[in-house]
C-alpha positions as a Markdown table, in Angstrom:
| # | Residue | x | y | z |
|---|---|---|---|---|
| 1 | Met | 70.8 | 154.2 | 57.7 |
| 2 | Leu | 69.9 | 151.6 | 55.1 |
| 3 | Phe | 67.0 | 152.4 | 52.7 |
| 4 | Gly | 65.8 | 155.1 | 55.0 |
| 5 | Val | 65.5 | 152.8 | 58.1 |
| 6 | Glu | 67.2 | 154.2 | 61.1 |
| 7 | Thr | 68.8 | 151.9 | 63.6 |
| 8 | Pro | 67.2 | 151.9 | 67.1 |
| 9 | Ser | 69.2 | 153.1 | 70.0 |
| 10 | Ala | 70.2 | 150.8 | 72.8 |
| 11 | Ala | 67.5 | 152.1 | 75.0 |
| 12 | Glu | 64.8 | 151.1 | 72.4 |
| 13 | Leu | 66.0 | 147.5 | 72.3 |
| 14 | Thr | 64.2 | 145.6 | 75.1 |
| 15 | Gly | 63.5 | 141.9 | 75.9 |
| 16 | Trp | 65.0 | 139.3 | 73.6 |
| 17 | Arg | 65.7 | 142.0 | 70.9 |
| 18 | Lys | 68.3 | 143.4 | 73.2 |
| 19 | Tyr | 70.4 | 140.2 | 72.8 |
| 20 | Phe | 69.4 | 139.1 | 69.3 |
| 21 | Asn | 69.4 | 141.9 | 66.7 |
| 22 | Ser | 71.1 | 142.7 | 63.5 |
| 23 | Tyr | 72.1 | 146.2 | 64.5 |
| 24 | Thr | 75.0 | 145.5 | 66.9 |
| 25 | Thr | 78.0 | 143.2 | 66.7 |
| 26 | Gln | 77.0 | 141.5 | 69.9 |
| 27 | Gly | 73.5 | 140.8 | 68.6 |
| 28 | Arg | 74.9 | 139.3 | 65.4 |
| 29 | Arg | 77.3 | 137.2 | 67.4 |
| 30 | Asn | 74.5 | 135.9 | 69.5 |
| 31 | Tyr | 72.6 | 134.8 | 66.4 |
| 32 | Val | 75.6 | 132.9 | 65.2 |
| 33 | Leu | 76.2 | 131.2 | 68.5 |
| 34 | Ala | 72.6 | 130.2 | 68.8 |
| 35 | Thr | 72.7 | 128.8 | 65.2 |
| 36 | Tyr | 75.8 | 126.8 | 66.0 |
| 37 | Gly | 74.4 | 125.6 | 69.3 |
| 38 | Ile | 71.2 | 124.3 | 67.6 |
| 39 | Leu | 73.3 | 122.5 | 65.0 |
| 40 | Val | 75.5 | 120.9 | 67.6 |
| 41 | Val | 72.6 | 119.7 | 69.7 |
| 42 | Ser | 70.8 | 118.3 | 66.6 |
| 43 | Ala | 73.9 | 116.4 | 65.5 |
| 44 | Ala | 74.4 | 115.0 | 69.0 |
| 45 | Ala | 70.8 | 113.9 | 69.2 |
| 46 | Phe | 71.1 | 112.3 | 65.8 |
| 47 | Leu | 74.3 | 110.4 | 66.7 |
| 48 | Met | 72.9 | 109.2 | 70.0 |
| 49 | His | 69.7 | 108.0 | 68.3 |
| 50 | Arg | 71.7 | 106.2 | 65.6 |
| 51 | Gln | 74.0 | 104.6 | 68.2 |
| 52 | Asn | 71.1 | 103.4 | 70.3 |
| 53 | Arg | 69.4 | 101.9 | 67.2 |
| 54 | Glu | 72.6 | 100.0 | 66.2 |
| 55 | Glu | 72.9 | 98.6 | 69.7 |
| 56 | Lys | 69.4 | 97.3 | 69.6 |
| 57 | Gln | 70.0 | 95.6 | 66.2 |
| 58 | Thr | 73.2 | 93.9 | 67.4 |
| 59 | Ser | 71.6 | 92.6 | 70.5 |
| 60 | Ala | 68.6 | 91.3 | 68.6 |
| 61 | Ser | 70.9 | 89.4 | 66.1 |
| 62 | Thr | 72.9 | 87.8 | 68.9 |
| 63 | Ala | 69.8 | 86.6 | 70.8 |
């Protein structure tokens, strides 16, 4: 109990709150995995976009 707030039981956690919460270790782990996943996808999209732009510039300069 932190500041008078009681943690909900497992039966009270429904929907996405069951998988993403700050009360259980599994819920915290899921937040971390989701955050890392978003960072990896963002980095991959950035690198793919950058590589595509470099290919267009080199093909334009050789033509």
